[in-house]
C-alpha atoms as one frame of an Amber mdcrd trajectory, in Angstrom:
protein
 -53.869 -39.826 -71.362 -50.372 -39.116 -72.703 -47.424 -38.638 -70.363 -47.159
 -34.978 -71.416 -50.845 -34.349 -70.727 -50.629 -36.080 -67.348 -47.475 -34.126
 -66.485 -49.198 -30.849 -67.357 -52.131 -31.881 -65.167 -49.766 -32.599 -62.252
 -48.060 -29.231 -62.687 -51.448 -27.513 -62.724 -52.449 -29.226 -59.466 -49.131
 -28.279 -57.860 -49.493 -24.661 -58.980 -53.035 -24.422 -57.583 -51.957 -26.020
 -54.292 -48.998 -23.667 -53.847 -51.131 -20.622 -54.637 -53.644 -21.698 -51.976
 -50.712 -21.984 -49.539 -49.845 -18.343 -50.239 -47.076 -18.748 -52.822 -46.834
 -16.198 -55.607 -46.119 -17.860 -58.955 -43.128 -16.158 -60.611 -42.432 -18.513
 -63.537 -43.943 -21.646 -65.083 -41.746 -24.018 -67.133 -38.700 -21.754 -66.957
 -36.126 -22.942 -69.503 -32.428 -22.194 -69.947 -29.437 -23.996 -71.460 -29.150
 -26.245 -68.372 -32.741 -27.498 -68.405 -36.184 -26.611 -67.134 -37.675 -25.678
 -63.762 -41.370 -26.512 -63.522 -42.338 -23.711 -61.139 -40.574 -20.804 -59.511
 -42.581 -19.341 -56.659 -42.155 -16.859 -53.858 -43.246 -17.629 -50.310 -42.684
 -14.457 -48.323 -38.979 -13.692 -48.687 -38.143 -17.204 -49.942 -37.773 -18.064
 -53.629 -38.759 -21.706 -54.282 -37.647 -23.822 -57.244 -40.211 -26.598 -57.706
 -39.829 -29.840 -59.657 -43.183 -31.588 -60.126 -43.302 -35.386 -60.500 -46.755
 -36.798 -61.219 -47.375 -40.532 -61.166 -50.377 -42.621 -62.155 -48.877 -45.581
 -60.296 -45.654 -46.476 -58.509 -44.628 -49.013 -61.184 -41.820 -46.661 -62.224
 -40.784 -45.995 -58.626 -41.367 -43.213 -56.156 -41.487 -39.670 -57.612 -38.477
 -38.536 -55.537 -36.368 -41.233 -57.204 -36.715 -39.381 -60.531 -35.107 -36.182
 -59.205 -31.366 -35.728 -59.528 -28.806 -32.933 -59.476
């Protein structure tokens, strides 16, 4: 499975999970000149900006290590 396909699969799982938790999905793969946000959701009065990191193994490190400013 390609990295892109696996990433899309991870985003799909995250979206389904958040919806089951009561989040309303506002945007998927929102893009602007600064980059991309995987998911924008609303949980009650809170707007959530979600970065999804899917891993098949930890050979490349922990998912949180791939997130930066």
